[in-house]
PLY file of the C-alpha trace (Angstrom):
ply
format ascii 1.0
element vertex 142
property float x
property float y
property float z
element edge 141
property int vertex1
property int vertex2
end_header
141.91 55.50 98.37
139.56 53.59 96.02
142.59 52.37 94.04
144.15 50.71 97.08
142.33 47.62 98.35
144.18 47.86 101.68
142.88 51.37 102.46
140.21 51.68 105.17
136.53 51.49 104.31
134.42 54.64 104.23
131.12 54.80 106.09
128.51 57.24 104.80
126.42 58.85 107.52
123.52 60.47 105.71
121.24 60.83 108.73
124.02 62.24 110.92
124.92 64.76 108.21
121.31 65.95 108.07
121.35 66.56 111.83
124.79 68.20 111.67
123.73 70.99 109.28
121.27 72.24 111.87
124.17 73.76 113.83
125.01 76.10 110.92
123.01 79.36 111.00
120.90 79.79 107.87
121.57 76.26 106.62
118.76 74.57 104.70
118.14 70.97 103.81
116.51 69.80 100.63
114.67 66.51 100.62
115.02 64.77 97.28
112.63 61.89 96.61
114.28 58.61 95.66
112.65 58.60 92.21
114.70 61.72 91.32
118.03 59.92 91.31
119.64 56.53 90.77
122.02 55.95 93.67
125.37 54.43 92.80
127.18 52.95 95.77
128.81 49.90 94.17
130.02 48.83 90.76
126.91 46.63 90.61
124.86 49.86 90.70
127.19 51.54 88.23
126.84 48.72 85.69
123.05 48.88 86.00
122.81 52.58 85.10
125.71 52.48 82.63
123.89 49.85 80.57
120.90 50.42 78.33
118.62 49.24 81.16
118.51 52.94 82.14
118.11 56.03 79.97
118.48 59.77 80.43
115.06 61.41 80.49
114.19 64.74 78.87
114.37 66.38 82.30
117.89 64.96 82.84
117.04 62.14 85.23
118.45 58.64 84.93
115.35 56.43 84.74
114.61 52.78 83.95
114.13 52.14 80.24
110.45 51.50 79.55
111.10 48.28 77.61
113.36 46.51 80.13
113.52 45.07 83.62
115.78 47.68 85.25
113.81 48.04 88.46
114.01 44.31 89.18
117.49 43.75 87.70
119.90 42.02 90.10
123.61 42.35 89.41
126.24 40.54 91.48
129.80 41.16 90.31
132.75 39.33 91.87
134.33 41.86 94.25
137.77 40.32 93.69
137.67 41.59 90.09
135.03 44.34 89.91
134.92 46.18 93.26
137.52 48.85 92.46
136.57 51.26 89.67
139.85 50.81 87.78
139.38 47.01 87.73
135.74 47.43 86.70
136.61 49.73 83.76
139.48 47.46 82.64
137.05 44.57 82.28
134.50 46.63 80.31
136.77 48.57 77.90
134.08 48.80 75.19
131.33 49.92 77.56
128.58 48.10 79.38
126.84 45.11 77.86
123.18 45.46 76.94
121.12 44.56 80.01
117.76 45.67 78.60
116.39 42.10 78.70
118.42 40.89 81.69
116.74 39.96 84.97
119.82 38.72 86.84
123.56 38.72 86.15
126.07 36.99 88.42
129.77 37.13 87.56
132.32 35.02 89.44
135.90 35.23 88.25
137.69 37.38 85.71
135.79 38.23 82.51
136.58 40.86 79.86
133.52 42.04 77.95
133.78 42.85 74.25
131.84 45.47 72.32
128.11 44.95 71.77
127.67 42.07 74.23
124.02 41.52 75.21
122.69 39.61 78.19
119.11 38.31 78.49
117.23 36.48 81.22
119.23 35.09 84.13
122.93 34.54 83.46
125.68 33.13 85.68
129.24 33.59 84.43
131.88 31.50 86.22
135.61 31.50 85.49
137.67 29.53 87.99
140.95 29.81 86.08
143.68 32.35 86.78
143.45 33.65 83.21
140.76 36.17 82.23
138.04 34.90 79.88
137.06 37.18 77.02
133.45 37.49 75.93
133.72 38.26 72.21
132.27 41.32 70.49
128.58 40.90 69.69
128.11 37.82 71.91
124.56 37.14 73.12
124.38 35.50 76.54
121.13 33.89 77.71
0 1
1 2
2 3
3 4
4 5
5 6
6 7
7 8
8 9
9 10
10 11
11 12
12 13
13 14
14 15
15 16
16 17
17 18
18 19
19 20
20 21
21 22
22 23
23 24
24 25
25 26
26 27
27 28
28 29
29 30
30 31
31 32
32 33
33 34
34 35
35 36
36 37
37 38
38 39
39 40
40 41
41 42
42 43
43 44
44 45
45 46
46 47
47 48
48 49
49 50
50 51
51 52
52 53
53 54
54 55
55 56
56 57
57 58
58 59
59 60
60 61
61 62
62 63
63 64
64 65
65 66
66 67
67 68
68 69
69 70
70 71
71 72
72 73
73 74
74 75
75 76
76 77
77 78
78 79
79 80
80 81
81 82
82 83
83 84
84 85
85 86
86 87
87 88
88 89
89 90
90 91
91 92
92 93
93 94
94 95
95 96
96 97
97 98
98 99
99 100
100 101
101 102
102 103
103 104
104 105
105 106
106 107
107 108
108 109
109 110
110 111
111 112
112 113
113 114
114 115
115 116
116 117
117 118
118 119
119 120
120 121
121 122
122 123
123 124
124 125
125 126
126 127
127 128
128 129
129 130
130 131
131 132
132 133
133 134
134 135
135 136
136 137
137 138
138 139
139 140
140 141
């Protein structure tokens, strides 16, 4: 249960699944090159493609925006506050900040992002208090 932090972890076995379908008569596998999709396995990945660092192409692929640094963008969100999807969404109620010009974002502690926040360069956000810190609407972090 992704909403219960005490539930057991899930392990994805992609290679084993590929071998397993061979026991089904008539089954076929389709190999999809990595450039055809943007894998989302963590909320770090979700924030990357939810932001303007990625765009939807005319052929319906999620691809890095031509003007930004998406392919080299490193995002490290504090798992205590951002690992579960409900917690992640609660902290970004107005949507993802602009990461078009961001190269690295590290968040430690509880932050609530306002509308139209933009992040450029390499940014470390640290909140060691028990109270959430709000990043105001339109704030530019560098």
